[in-house]
VOBA-1610 file (N, C-alpha, C; in pm, whole numbers, padded with zeros to 5 digits, always signed):
BEGIN
Met+22008+09939+01716Met+21896+09845+01722Met+21912+09747+01838Phe+22032+09692+01856Phe+22055+09594+01962Phe+22028+09655+02099Ile+22078+09775+02122Ile+22058+09841+02251Ile+21910+09872+02272Lys+21843+09918+02168Lys+21704+09961+02180Lys+21607+09847+02210Leu+21649+09722+02191Leu+21560+09610+02223Leu+21517+09613+02370Ala+21601+09672+02456Ala+21568+09677+02599Ala+21443+09760+02625Tyr+21410+09853+02533Tyr+21291+09935+02552Tyr+21161+09854+02546Asn+21168+09733+02494Asn+21049+09648+02485Asn+21011+09588+02619Tyr+21097+09605+02719Tyr+21077+09535+02846Tyr+21092+09635+02962Ile+21109+09587+03082Ile+21120+09674+03200Ile+21264+09727+03205Tyr+21281+09856+03181Tyr+21417+09911+03165Tyr+21448+10023+03264Asp+21391+10018+03384Asp+21425+10117+03487Asp+21574+10115+03515Ser+21635+10232+03520Ser+21780+10242+03537Ser+21827+10177+03666Trp+21752+10198+03773Trp+21795+10146+03903Trp+21798+09994+03905Lys+21714+09931+03822Lys+21713+09785+03819Lys+21839+09730+03750Tyr+21893+09805+03655Tyr+22019+09764+03593Tyr+22135+09779+03691Leu+22134+09889+03765Leu+22239+09909+03866Leu+22233+09802+03973Leu+22113+09779+04026Leu+22097+09676+04127Leu+22128+09538+04069Gly+22089+09517+03944Gly+22116+09390+03879Gly+22265+09360+03868Phe+22343+09461+03831Phe+22488+09441+03821Phe+22546+09402+03956Ile+22500+09470+04062Ile+22550+09440+04197Ile+22510+09299+04239Val+22383+09263+04219Val+22334+09131+04258Val+22405+09021+04181Ile+22419+09039+04050Ile+22485+08938+03967Ile+22632+08923+04007Phe+22697+09035+04036Phe+22836+09031+04080Phe+22850+08954+04211Ile+22757+08977+04303Ile+22761+08907+04432Ile+22738+08757+04411Ile+22641+08721+04327Ile+22615+08579+04298Ile+22740+08513+04241Trp+22805+08583+04148Trp+22929+08531+04089Trp+23035+08507+04195Gln+23051+08604+04287Gln+23151+08590+04392Gln+23114+08479+04491Leu+22985+08464+04519Leu+22942+08354+04606Leu+22975+08219+04543Gly+22980+08217+04411Gly+23015+08094+04340Gly+23158+08050+04362Thr+23243+08141+04413Thr+23382+08105+04442Thr+23399+08041+04579Leu+23293+08039+04660Leu+23304+07985+04795Leu+23347+07838+04799Pro+23296+07750+04712Pro+23343+07611+04716Pro+23494+07600+04699Phe+23549+07680+04609Phe+23695+07679+04589Phe+23768+07728+04714Ala+23721+07840+04769Ala+23786+07897+04887Ala+23778+07802+05006Leu+23664+07738+05026Leu+23647+07648+05140Leu+23733+07522+05125Leu+23736+07464+05006Leu+23819+07345+04985Leu+23967+07377+05004Ala+24009+07492+04954Ala+24150+07533+04971Ala+24181+07553+05119Met+24089+07615+05192Met+24111+07639+05335Met+24117+07507+05411Phe+24026+07416+05382Phe+24025+07286+05450Phe+24155+07209+05425Lys+24206+07217+05302Lys+24330+07145+05272Lys+24448+07206+05347Val+24454+07338+05351Val+24563+07405+05423Val+24558+07369+05571Leu+24438+07372+05630Leu+24425+07339+05772Leu+24458+07192+05798Ala+24415+07105+05708Ala+24442+06961+05725Ala+24591+06931+05720Glu+24665+07011+05646Glu+24810+06991+05635Glu+24888+07073+05737Gly+24814+07137+05831Gly+24879+07215+05936Gly+24936+07346+05889Gly+24884+07399+05778Gly+24934+07524+05724Gly+24867+07645+05784Asp+24907+07761+05737Asp+24854+07888+05785Asp+24754+07941+05684Val+24631+07966+05728Val+24527+08012+05635Val+24557+08151+05579Ser+24650+08223+05642Ser+24686+08354+05589Ser+24750+08343+05451Ser+24799+08223+05418Ser+24858+08202+05285Ser+24754+08215+05175Leu+24626+08203+05213Leu+24520+08215+05114Leu+24505+08357+05064Asp+24566+08454+05133Asp+24559+08593+05090Asp+24642+08618+04965Asp+24737+08530+04937Asp+24822+08543+04819Asp+24756+08471+04702Pro+24706+08545+04601Pro+24635+08481+04489Pro+24721+08378+04417Asn+24851+08407+04400Asn+24938+08315+04328Asn+24952+08182+04403Gln+24965+08191+04536Gln+24978+08070+04617Gln+24845+07996+04627Leu+24736+08074+04631Leu+24602+08014+04640Leu+24575+07923+04521Met+24621+07962+04404Met+24593+07885+04283Met+24671+07754+04276Thr+24767+07735+04365Thr+24849+07613+04362Thr+24816+07516+04474Ile+24720+07548+04559Ile+24690+07463+04674Ile+24624+07332+04631Leu+24528+07341+04543Leu+24456+07224+04495Leu+24513+07177+04362Asp+24474+07058+04321Asp+24511+07009+04189Asp+24467+07109+04083Ser+24547+07127+03980Ser+24519+07232+03881Ser+24387+07210+03810Asn+24353+07086+03780Asn+24225+07060+03714Asn+24107+07089+03806Leu+24122+07054+03933Leu+24016+07083+04030Leu+24003+07234+04050Thr+24116+07302+04057Thr+24114+07448+04070Thr+24042+07512+03952Leu+24076+07467+03832Leu+24012+07522+03712Leu+23861+07496+03715Phe+23822+07374+03752Phe+23680+07340+03757Phe+23605+07431+03854Leu+23660+07449+03975Leu+23592+07528+04077Leu+23588+07676+04040Met+23694+07727+03978Met+23696+07868+03938Met+23595+07892+03825Leu+23590+07801+03729Leu+23496+07817+03618Leu+23352+07796+03663Leu+23335+07714+03767Leu+23201+07690+03820Leu+23137+07820+03868Ser+23217+07909+03924Ser+23163+08035+03973Ser+23103+08118+03859Phe+23164+08111+03740Phe+23110+08185+03626Phe+22980+08122+03577Ala+22972+07988+03583Ala+22847+07921+03545Ala+22734+07962+03639Ile+22765+07973+03768Ile+22665+08016+03866Ile+22626+08161+03839Gly+22725+08245+03808Gly+22697+08384+03775Gly+22609+08398+03652Leu+22634+08314+03550Leu+22554+08318+03428Leu+22409+08280+03457Leu+22390+08177+03540Leu+22255+08136+03578Leu+22184+08250+03652Gly+22256+08315+03744Gly+22198+08427+03816Gly+22159+08541+03724Leu+22243+08568+03624Leu+22214+08674+03527Leu+22087+08643+03448Phe+22078+08519+03401Phe+21960+08479+03322Phe+21832+08492+03405Ile+21839+08448+03531Ile+21721+08456+03618Ile+21681+08602+03642Trp+21780+08687+03667Trp+21752+08829+03692Trp+21687+08895+03570Val+21746+08871+03453Val+21693+08930+03330Val+21549+08886+03306Lys+21522+08759+03328Lys+21389+08705+03303Lys+21288+08751+03407Met+21325+08745+03535Met+21230+08771+03642Met+21212+08920+03669Val+21319+08998+03663Val+21313+09140+03699Val+21281+09229+03580His+21345+09201+03466His+21323+09284+03347His+21216+09226+03254Gly+21174+09101+03280Gly+21075+09039+03194Gly+21121+09024+03051Gln+21251+09005+03033Gln+21311+09003+02899Gln+21360+08864+02862Pro+21324+08813+02745Pro+21376+08684+02701Pro+21527+08692+02677Ile+21597+08584+02703Ile+21743+08583+02685Ile+21779+08606+02539Leu+21693+08565+02447Leu+21721+08585+02305Leu+21746+08731+02274Thr+21667+08822+02334Thr+21680+08964+02301Thr+21797+09031+02374Val+21861+08960+02468Val+21986+09008+02525Val+22103+08953+02442Thr+22070+08861+02352Thr+22172+08794+02272Thr+22184+08854+02132Thr+22070+08881+02069Thr+22074+08918+01928Thr+21946+08988+01886Thr+21954+09062+01776Thr+21836+09122+01716Thr+21770+09027+01616Arg+21834+08914+01590Arg+21778+08816+01497Arg+21671+08731+01566Lys+21590+08661+01485Lys+21479+08584+01541Lys+21527+08457+01611Lys+21650+08419+01586Lys+21711+08309+01660Lys+21862+08328+01659Ile+21928+08264+01753Ile+22074+08278+01764Ile+22139+08219+01639Asp+22230+08294+01579Asp+22300+08251+01459Asp+22428+08178+01501Trp+22421+08045+01510Trp+22535+07967+01555Trp+22647+07967+01452Gly+22613+07999+01326Gly+22718+08011+01225Gly+22810+08127+01256Arg+22755+08236+01306Arg+22836+08350+01348Arg+22924+08312+01468Phe+22867+08239+01562Phe+22944+08192+01677Phe+23064+08109+01629Ala+23040+08015+01537Ala+23146+07929+01486Ala+23251+08010+01412Phe+23208+08113+01339Phe+23303+08196+01264Phe+23397+08270+01359Gly+23339+08332+01463Gly+23422+08403+01561Gly+23515+08308+01635Phe+23463+08191+01671Phe+23544+08091+01741Phe+23659+08044+01653Gly+23628+08006+01531Gly+23729+07951+01441Gly+23837+08051+01406Met+23799+08176+01388Met+23897+08279+01351Met+24007+08291+01454Ile+23970+08311+01581Ile+24073+08331+01683Ile+24142+08200+01717Ala+24071+08088+01709Ala+24132+07959+01742Ala+24243+07926+01642Ile+24217+07944+01514Ile+24317+07914+01411Ile+24438+08005+01424Val+24413+08134+01442Val+24524+08230+01455Val+24608+08198+01578Thr+24546+08166+01690Thr+24619+08136+01813Thr+24706+08012+01798Val+24649+07907+01738Val+24725+07783+01719Val+24844+07808+01626Val+24822+07877+01515Val+24930+07903+01418Val+25041+07985+01480Leu+25006+08091+01550Leu+25108+08177+01611Leu+25184+08105+01721Thr+25114+08021+01797Thr+25181+07945+01903Thr+25279+07844+01846Val+25238+07773+01741Val+25326+07675+01677Val+25449+07745+01619Leu+25429+07858+01554Leu+25541+07933+01497Leu+25638+07979+01606Asp+25582+08027+01716Asp+25667+08074+01826Asp+25739+07958+01893Tyr+25670+07843+01901Tyr+25732+07725+01963Tyr+25854+07680+01885Tyr+25842+07675+01754Tyr+25956+07632+01672Tyr+26059+07742+01654Gly+26015+07868+01666Gly+26110+07977+01654Gly+26187+08004+01781Asn+26125+07974+01896Asn+26188+07997+02026Asn+26168+07874+02115Pro+26227+07763+02079Pro+26202+07637+02153Pro+26246+07641+02298Asp+26343+07726+02330Asp+26390+07734+02469Asp+26289+07800+02561Asp+26188+07865+02504Asp+26088+07934+02585Asp+25975+07841+02630Tyr+25977+07716+02581Tyr+25865+07627+02610Tyr+25914+07492+02663Val+25826+07429+02740Val+25847+07291+02785Val+25725+07210+02743Leu+25747+07099+02677Leu+25638+07011+02640Leu+25597+06931+02763Gln+25477+06951+02814Gln+25435+06886+02938Gln+25310+06800+02917Phe+25287+06757+02795Phe+25167+06680+02764Phe+25164+06549+02841Asp+25056+06529+02915Asp+25032+06406+02991Asp+24887+06367+02964Leu+24865+06252+02900Leu+24736+06219+02841Leu+24620+06229+02939Val+24629+06161+03054Val+24514+06155+03145Val+24478+06292+03202Pro+24575+06367+03260Pro+24539+06501+03307Pro+24490+06592+03195Phe+24547+06575+03075Phe+24504+06661+02964Phe+24360+06630+02922Val+24324+06501+02920Val+24187+06465+02884Val+24089+06523+02985Ile+24124+06515+03114Ile+24039+06573+03219Ile+24027+06724+03199Leu+24142+06787+03170Leu+24142+06931+03143Leu+24052+06963+03025Ala+24064+06885+02918Ala+23985+06911+02798Ala+23835+06902+02826Ile+23795+06802+02904Ile+23653+06786+02938Ile+23603+06906+03017Ile+23681+06946+03119Ile+23643+07061+03202Ile+23637+07188+03117Ala+23740+07209+03036Ala+23749+07332+02957Ala+23638+07341+02853Ile+23613+07231+02782Ile+23512+07232+02677Ile+23373+07257+02735Leu+23348+07204+02855Leu+23216+07220+02917Leu+23199+07356+02983Leu+23304+07405+03049Leu+23288+07523+03135Leu+23347+07653+03082Val+23452+07647+03000Val+23509+07772+02949Val+23406+07852+02869Pro+23327+07788+02781Pro+23224+07867+02711Pro+23122+07931+02807Leu+23098+07869+02923Leu+23007+07930+03020Leu+23073+08051+03085Gln+23204+08039+03111Gln+23277+08153+03168Gln+23276+08272+03074Thr+23310+08248+02949Thr+23314+08358+02852Thr+23174+08409+02822Ser+23075+08321+02822Ser+22937+08364+02799Ser+22889+08454+02912Phe+22927+08422+03035Phe+22890+08508+03147Phe+22943+08649+03126Glu+23069+08660+03087Glu+23128+08792+03067Glu+23063+08865+02950Glu+23034+08794+02843Glu+22973+08858+02726Glu+22830+08901+02756Tyr+22752+08814+02818Tyr+22614+08850+02850Tyr+22610+08963+02952Leu+22703+08967+03045Leu+22703+09072+03146Leu+22741+09206+03085Phe+22852+09209+03009Phe+22904+09337+02960Phe+22846+09377+02825Arg+22858+09291+02724Arg+22812+09328+02590Arg+22661+09307+02572Gly+22597+09236+02665Gly+22453+09216+02656Gly+22378+09301+02757Tyr+22376+09257+02881Tyr+22296+09322+02985Tyr+22336+09467+03009Leu+22465+09492+03034Leu+22508+09628+03063Leu+22509+09717+02939Met+22542+09662+02823Met+22538+09742+02700Met+22398+09798+02678Gln+22298+09712+02691Gln+22161+09757+02675Gln+22117+09847+02791Gly+22152+09805+02913Gly+22108+09879+03031Gly+22165+10019+03037Ile+22295+10033+03012Ile+22357+10165+03013Ile+22303+10248+02897Gly+22282+10183+02782Gly+22232+10255+02666Gly+22097+10321+02692Val+22001+10245+02743Val+21869+10304+02768Val+21872+10397+02889Ser+21968+10379+02979Ser+21977+10464+03098Ser+22037+10600+03068Thr+22097+10617+02952Thr+22154+10748+02918Thr+22045+10855+02912His+21919+10815+02897His+21809+10913+02892His+21765+10957+03031Asn+21809+10886+03133Asn+21778+10927+03269Asn+21854+11055+03301Arg+21786+11157+03351Arg+21849+11287+03373Arg+21959+11282+03478Lys+21960+11177+03561Lys+22062+11166+03664Lys+22185+11088+03616Phe+22180+11039+03492Phe+22288+10955+03441Phe+22424+11025+03440Pro+22435+11150+03392Pro+22568+11214+03392Pro+22630+11225+03531Phe+22548+11263+03630Phe+22601+11271+03766Phe+22645+11135+03816Phe+22562+11034+03790Phe+22596+10898+03830Phe+22731+10857+03771Leu+22753+10888+03644Leu+22876+10852+03576Leu+22996+10926+03635Ile+22982+11056+03653Ile+23092+11138+03707Ile+23127+11094+03849Tyr+23027+11071+03929Tyr+23049+11029+04068Tyr+23128+10899+04073Asn+23086+10802+03993Asn+23153+10672+03996Asn+23296+10678+03943Ile+23320+10761+03843Ile+23457+10777+03794Ile+23548+10830+03904Leu+23500+10934+03974Leu+23581+10994+04081Leu+23594+10900+04200Phe+23483+10836+04239Phe+23488+10751+04357Phe+23577+10629+04335Phe+23557+10559+04225Phe+23633+10435+04206Phe+23779+10463+04170Ser+23809+10581+04116Ser+23949+10619+04097Ser+24017+10636+04232Ala+23948+10706+04323Ala+24002+10724+04458Ala+24007+10592+04534Tyr+23904+10511+04517Tyr+23898+10381+04585Tyr+24010+10289+04538Gly+24033+10286+04407Gly+24143+10206+04354Gly+24278+10253+04402Tyr+24294+10387+04411Tyr+24421+10443+04461Tyr+24444+10400+04607Ile+24340+10408+04688Ile+24351+10371+04830Ile+24389+10224+04844Leu+24323+10137+04768Leu+24352+09994+04776Leu+24493+09962+04727Ser+24543+10042+04633Ser+24675+10015+04577Ser+24788+10056+04671Tyr+24765+10161+04748Tyr+24875+10215+04828Tyr+24860+10191+04978Tyr+24745+10141+05020Tyr+24726+10116+05163Tyr+24678+09972+05183Asn+24739+09904+05276Asn+24705+09764+05302Asn+24586+09757+05398Leu+24467+09778+05343Leu+24346+09779+05424Leu+24286+09639+05435Ser+24222+09613+05547Ser+24155+09485+05564Ser+24030+09480+05476Ile+23979+09360+05454Ile+23860+09343+05372Ile+23742+09418+05434Val+23736+09418+05569Val+23625+09484+05638Val+23627+09635+05612Ile+23745+09696+05628Ile+23755+09841+05609Ile+23729+09880+05464Ser+23788+09805+05370Ser+23766+09837+05229Ser+23620+09821+05190Thr+23552+09721+05250Thr+23410+09701+05222Thr+23327+09815+05280Val+23364+09861+05399Val+23292+09973+05462Val+23305+10099+05376Ile+23425+10125+05324Ile+23446+10241+05237Ile+23359+10231+05112Leu+23356+10112+05054Leu+23277+10090+04933Leu+23128+10111+04961Leu+23078+10053+05070Leu+22937+10068+05104Leu+22901+10212+05138Ala+22994+10282+05205Ala+22970+10423+05237Ala+22962+10507+05110Gly+23051+10478+05016Gly+23050+10551+04890Gly+22923+10527+04811Met+22876+10402+04808Met+22753+10370+04736Met+22631+10424+04810Gly+22639+10428+04943Gly+22529+10484+05022Gly+22513+10633+04997Leu+22627+10704+04990Leu+22622+10847+04960Leu+22564+10872+04821Leu+22604+10789+04725Leu+22551+10802+04589Leu+22400+10782+04589Phe+22355+10679+04658Phe+22211+10650+04663Phe+22135+10768+04724Trp+22188+10827+04830Trp+22122+10941+04894Trp+22116+11061+04801Leu+22226+11088+04730Leu+22229+11201+04638Leu+22131+11183+04523Leu+22117+11059+04476Leu+22029+11034+04362Leu+21881+11036+04401Thr+21851+11005+04526Thr+21711+10997+04569Thr+21663+11124+04639Ser+21754+11216+04670Ser+21715+11341+04734Ser+21698+11451+04629Asn+21662+11569+04676Asn+21643+11683+04585Asn+21764+11776+04584Val+21873+11733+04643Val+21991+11818+04657Val+22045+11862+04521Leu+22036+11776+04421Leu+22101+11802+04293Leu+22007+11861+04188Asp+21884+11894+04226Asp+21787+11940+04127Asp+21834+12062+04051Ser+21884+12163+04121Ser+21929+12286+04053Ser+22049+12258+03964Phe+22138+12170+04009Phe+22256+12135+03930Phe+22216+12064+03801Met+22118+11974+03809Met+22078+11895+03694Met+21995+11973+03593Thr+21950+12094+03629Thr+21875+12176+03535Thr+21960+12288+03476Ser+22087+12290+03509Ser+22177+12393+03454Ser+22205+12364+03307Pro+22227+12468+03225Pro+22253+12448+03082Pro+22373+12358+03054Gly+22480+12373+03133Gly+22599+12293+03111Gly+22572+12145+03134Tyr+22499+12116+03239Tyr+22466+11976+03271Tyr+22380+11915+03160Ile+22281+11991+03115Ile+22192+11941+03009Ile+22271+11915+02881Lys+22367+12002+02850Lys+22449+11983+02731Lys+22532+11855+02741Val+22591+11832+02858Val+22669+11709+02879Val+22578+11587+02868His+22459+11599+02925His+22365+11487+02921His+22332+11449+02777Lys+22302+11547+02694Lys+22267+11519+02555Lys+22383+11453+02480Ser+22506+11494+02514Ser+22623+11440+02445Ser+22648+11294+02480Leu+22592+11248+02593Leu+22613+11110+02637Leu+22510+11013+02581Met+22406+11064+02515Met+22300+10977+02464Met+22338+10915+02330Thr+22452+10848+02325Thr+22498+10785+02202Thr+22542+10641+02231Asn+22555+10563+02125Asn+22599+10424+02139Asn+22740+10414+02195Phe+22820+10520+02174Phe+22957+10514+02221Phe+22965+10512+02373Thr+22868+10572+02440Thr+22870+10575+02587Thr+22868+10436+02648Pro+22770+10350+02616Pro+22776+10214+02672Pro+22896+10134+02620Leu+22939+10159+02497Leu+23058+10091+02444Leu+23179+10125+02528Phe+23198+10253+02556Phe+23314+10298+02633Phe+23308+10246+02777Ile+23194+10261+02842Ile+23183+10225+02983Ile+23201+10075+03003Thr+23134+09994+02922Thr+23145+09849+02939Thr+23286+09800+02909Ser+23354+09863+02814Ser+23491+09821+02780Ser+23587+09852+02893Val+23572+09969+02955Val+23661+10008+03065Val+23634+09922+03188Ile+23506+09896+03218Ile+23474+09811+03334Ile+23526+09669+03310Phe+23504+09617+03190Phe+23552+09484+03154Phe+23703+09474+03174Gly+23776+09571+03122Gly+23921+09570+03139Gly+23962+09591+03283Gly+23890+09681+03353Gly+23925+09711+03491Gly+23912+09593+03584Leu+23815+09505+03559Leu+23796+09389+03645Leu+23910+09287+03630His+23993+09304+03526His+24109+09217+03508His+24233+09274+03579Phe+24216+09387+03646Phe+24330+09455+03707Phe+24397+09370+03815Phe+24317+09284+03879Phe+24371+09203+03989Phe+24421+09066+03942Asn+24424+09043+03811Asn+24482+08920+03758Asn+24633+08917+03784Pro+24690+08798+03804Pro+24834+08789+03828Pro+24917+08841+03711Glu+24861+08842+03590Glu+24934+08893+03475Glu+24969+09040+03493Val+24884+09114+03563Val+24909+09257+03583Val+25029+09277+03673Asp+25039+09194+03779Asp+25155+09203+03868Asp+25283+09170+03793Lys+25276+09073+03703Lys+25396+09027+03634Lys+25437+09120+03520Leu+25340+09168+03444Leu+25370+09247+03325Leu+25356+09397+03346Gly+25289+09436+03452Gly+25271+09579+03478Gly+25139+09630+03423Pro+25105+09755+03456Pro+24975+09813+03416Pro+24955+09822+03265Ile+25063+09815+03186Ile+25047+09827+03041Ile+24960+09715+02983Ile+24951+09603+03053Ile+24868+09493+03005Ile+24721+09533+03003Met+24686+09640+03078Met+24548+09687+03077Met+24508+09740+02940Val+24607+09782+02860Val+24577+09823+02722Val+24516+09708+02646Tyr+24569+09588+02669Tyr+24516+09469+02602Tyr+24376+09436+02652Tyr+24355+09438+02783Tyr+24225+09402+02838Tyr+24116+09501+02796Ile+24145+09630+02810Ile+24046+09730+02771Ile+24027+09731+02620Gly+24137+09714+02546Gly+24127+09707+02400Gly+24043+09590+02355Thr+24056+09477+02425Thr+23974+09360+02393Thr+23827+09390+02421Gly+23800+09462+02530Gly+23663+09502+02559Gly+23604+09587+02448Phe+23684+09682+02397Phe+23637+09766+02286Phe+23612+09681+02161Phe+23702+09590+02131Phe+23687+09505+02012Phe+23558+09425+02020Leu+23534+09360+02134Leu+23413+09278+02150Leu+23287+09364+02148Gly+23297+09485+02204Gly+23182+09576+02202Gly+23152+09625+02062Ile+23256+09655+01985Ile+23236+09704+01848Ile+23170+09598+01761Ile+23218+09474+01770Ile+23157+09371+01684Ile+23015+09340+01729Thr+22984+09361+01856Thr+22846+09343+01903Thr+22755+09448+01843Leu+22797+09575+01847Leu+22714+09682+01793Leu+22704+09676+01642Met+22814+09647+01575Met+22813+09643+01428Met+22731+09525+01377Asp+22735+09413+01447Asp+22666+09292+01400Asp+22527+09278+01461Glu+22489+09371+01548Glu+22356+09369+01611Glu+22331+09242+01691Gly+22434+09193+01761Gly+22416+09074+01842Gly+22547+09025+01900Leu+22535+08931+01993Leu+22651+08881+02067Leu+22720+08762+02001Glu+22664+08704+01896Glu+22713+08575+01848Glu+22862+08575+01817Leu+22910+08675+01743Leu+23052+08680+01709Leu+23138+08697+01834Ala+23094+08784+01925Ala+23170+08806+02048Ala+23172+08681+02135Leu+23060+08611+02144Leu+23053+08487+02221Leu+23151+08384+02165Gly+23151+08367+02034Gly+23240+08270+01972Gly+23385+08308+01984Phe+23417+08434+01958Phe+23555+08481+01964Phe+23613+08465+02105His+23537+08507+02204His+23584+08500+02343His+23603+08355+02387Ala+23507+08269+02351Ala+23518+08127+02387Ala+23638+08063+02319Gly+23658+08091+02190Gly+23771+08035+02118Gly+23904+08079+02175Asn+23914+08206+02210Asn+24038+08260+02267Asn+24073+08191+02398Asn+23978+08182+02490Asn+24006+08127+02622Asn+24023+07975+02620Leu+23942+07907+02538Leu+23949+07762+02534Leu+24081+07713+02476Val+24121+07770+02363Val+24247+07729+02302Val+24365+07765+02392Ala+24359+07880+02457Ala+24466+07919+02547Ala+24479+07822+02664Ala+24366+07777+02718Ala+24367+07685+02832Ala+24426+07549+02794Leu+24399+07505+02672Leu+24445+07372+02629Leu+24587+07374+02574Leu+24630+07487+02521Leu+24755+07490+02447Leu+24876+07531+02531Val+24866+07642+02603Val+24983+07696+02674Val+24944+07745+02812Thr+25029+07717+02909Thr+25011+07773+03043Thr+25143+07834+03088Ala+25138+07904+03199Ala+25259+07964+03257Ala+25234+07984+03405Asp+25341+07996+03481Asp+25329+08009+03627Asp+25266+08142+03668Trp+25267+08241+03577Trp+25221+08375+03614Trp+25084+08411+03557Thr+25016+08312+03497Thr+24884+08341+03441Thr+24774+08314+03542Ala+24652+08361+03510Ala+24540+08345+03603Ala+24508+08198+03627Phe+24517+08116+03523Phe+24491+07973+03534Phe+24615+07894+03493Gln+24665+07810+03585Gln+24771+07716+03549Gln+24703+07582+03519Thr+24721+07532+03396Thr+24650+07413+03353Thr+24747+07304+03309Asn+24693+07183+03292Asn+24771+07071+03238Asn+24769+07077+03084Ser+24811+07190+03031Ser+24807+07213+02888Ser+24920+07138+02818Ile+24921+07148+02685Ile+25023+07079+02607Ile+25160+07140+02631Leu+25167+07272+02633Leu+25294+07342+02649Leu+25293+07429+02774Lys+25412+07454+02826Lys+25429+07549+02936Lys+25531+07653+02895Asp+25492+07778+02905Asp+25581+07889+02870Asp+25669+07919+02992Ile+25800+07900+02976Ile+25893+07923+03087Ile+25978+08047+03066Ser+25947+08124+02962Ser+26024+08245+02934Ser+25990+08353+03035Glu+26078+08450+03047Glu+26052+08563+03135Glu+25965+08662+03058Pro+25842+08682+03102Pro+25751+08766+03025Pro+25787+08913+03030Thr+25767+08980+02920Thr+25787+09124+02911Thr+25667+09186+02843Ala+25633+09305+02881Ala+25518+09375+02822Ala+25569+09483+02729Gly+25546+09466+02603Gly+25588+09563+02503Gly+25499+09553+02382Leu+25561+09530+02268Leu+25485+09518+02144Leu+25390+09400+02146Asp+25425+09294+02222Asp+25338+09177+02227Asp+25203+09210+02292Val+25197+09319+02368Val+25071+09364+02426Val+24995+09452+02327Leu+25067+09535+02253Leu+25004+09630+02163Leu+24965+09569+02029Ile+25041+09469+01982Ile+25014+09411+01850Ile+24873+09354+01837Pro+24824+09276+01934Pro+24686+09226+01919Pro+24584+09338+01904Val+24601+09445+01983Val+24504+09554+01982Val+24517+09641+01857Leu+24640+09671+01818Leu+24663+09765+01708Leu+24674+09699+01572Val+24702+09569+01568Val+24721+09501+01439Val+24614+09395+01415Phe+24608+09296+01504Phe+24518+09183+01479Phe+24371+09220+01490Tyr+24334+09299+01591Tyr+24193+09334+01606Tyr+24139+09413+01487Pro+24213+09512+01434Pro+24164+09578+01312Pro+24150+09483+01194Ile+24243+09387+01182Ile+24233+09288+01074Ile+24108+09202+01093Phe+24085+09156+01217Phe+23966+09077+01246Phe+23838+09156+01213Leu+23838+09285+01251Leu+23722+09369+01221Leu+23698+09378+01071Gly+23808+09395+00996Gly+23796+09403+00851Gly+23739+09276+00791Ile+23786+09161+00840Ile+23737+09032+00788Ile+23589+09014+00821Met+23551+09046+00945Met+23410+09033+00984Met+23323+09129+00907Ala+23371+09253+00888Ala+23293+09352+00813Ala+23271+09306+00669Trp+23373+09246+00609Trp+23360+09194+00473Trp+23266+09074+00469Arg+23282+08985+00566Arg+23201+08863+00568Arg+23053+08893+00588Tyr+23021+08989+00676Tyr+22882+09015+00710Tyr+22830+09148+00655Lys+22911+09210+00567Lys+22868+09331+00495Lys+22818+09441+00589Trp+22901+09473+00686Trp+22863+09578+00781Trp+22863+09714+00712Lys+22764+09794+00746Lys+22753+09931+00695Lys+22714+10024+00808His+22716+10152+00781His+22671+10255+00876His+22751+10250+01007Trp+22881+10248+00995Trp+22969+10240+01112Trp+22945+10357+01208Arg+22940+10476+01152Arg+22926+10594+01239Arg+22795+10591+01316Glu+22688+10553+01249Glu+22558+10549+01315Glu+22555+10442+01424Lys+22611+10325+01396Lys+22604+10215+01493Lys+22697+10234+01613Leu+22808+10304+01592Leu+22903+10321+01702Leu+22887+10455+01774Phe+22838+10557+01703Phe+22828+10690+01763Phe+22689+10752+01750Gly+22596+10677+01692Gly+22462+10731+01672Gly+22389+10756+01802Lys+22292+10847+01797Lys+22216+10883+01915Lys+22117+10773+01952Ile+22106+10747+02082Ile+22010+10650+02132Ile+21880+10725+02160Glu+21777+10692+02084Glu+21648+10758+02102Glu+21544+10656+02146Ala+21466+10695+02244Ala+21359+10606+02291Ala+21253+10598+02182Pro+21225+10479+02130Pro+21129+10466+02020Pro+20985+10484+02070Pro+20898+10541+01986Pro+20758+10556+02027Pro+20686+10422+02035Glu+20738+10324+01961Glu+20677+10191+01962Glu+20783+10088+01994Lys+20739+09966+02018Lys+20835+09860+02049Lys+20925+09831+01929Val+21047+09789+01959Val+21145+09762+01855Val+21128+09618+01806Ser+21125+09600+01677Ser+21110+09467+01620Ser+21245+09404+01595Ile+21254+09274+01614Ile+21378+09205+01581Ile+21382+09182+01431Ile+21501+09176+01375Ile+21517+09168+01231Ile+21506+09024+01185Glu+21482+09008+01056Glu+21469+08874+01000Glu+21604+08804+00999
//
């Protein structure tokens, strides 16, 4: 039902593809204030701007609270761009990208927020007293108050941007696009291209210009293939049609959005420190948030859960190897290792959270909601009471 709401509005597949690209660019343009301020400071101190190429060093150039504010600002700009695109291009109210209900259920948001916030605080306190040598108490009232104001105002916008982009806009967009006969080729092409592109970036030190040219060339070739008649005979073959029919399910957008969501975290400093195994956590988190969105027919639980996770983490504990170094209460000085601590949230806590939410909101028809076929309705889809 949540995915099918997109059928009520302008749901051309190419507009979702273009929308993702445009929104991504707007989000990246939002990082320019941070990059420019960091560059000006380095130049003013007689430093070398090449140091800005190191993400870990870049995050330490400005005051940590200012860095956090500027980084989170980019997500707020991205969220605004997403809302404008959805409204102006798709003619779709933001409510229907949020939920199938007649209004946003803030009680669900609070439930998701409170669940992860309480668990995070309890586990952190237990670990602090169980392993006191792993932490340093760095609480400083004035910087912490500034941090709290920034985090409370902007972290929910950051997490909302990610939820609206992946579990809202793309979940619906990919879902309705599965009926496009070119969808299987588009999917296969992108899997092969971005796998090769990621391999090239990982093993070859290419300049931004060259890597951008490769990316644009790959997307240009895709555009030509999709708009020409070269693939007509291929797309009418029995095997292709069979694959196409198998992709017209709710699991397709769930899988794709979860992998993309996790993949965009690949360049986080945590990956360098802990290794690729941390991607299990990121992709697993994408699946968890996608599942609760489909089962609950809306984003409210995912919005609350994601906001609670990031906000409490920003205020409670920081470390030198995380994406954001903040003036939090505690600093983790232990040597991080990736093992069971990566798998436990995905394999233990997330199933427990799912069970609690399923009991609380009486979820039913799991197979239909997660693997059911996406069918274009003959009439507009109504939102539920």
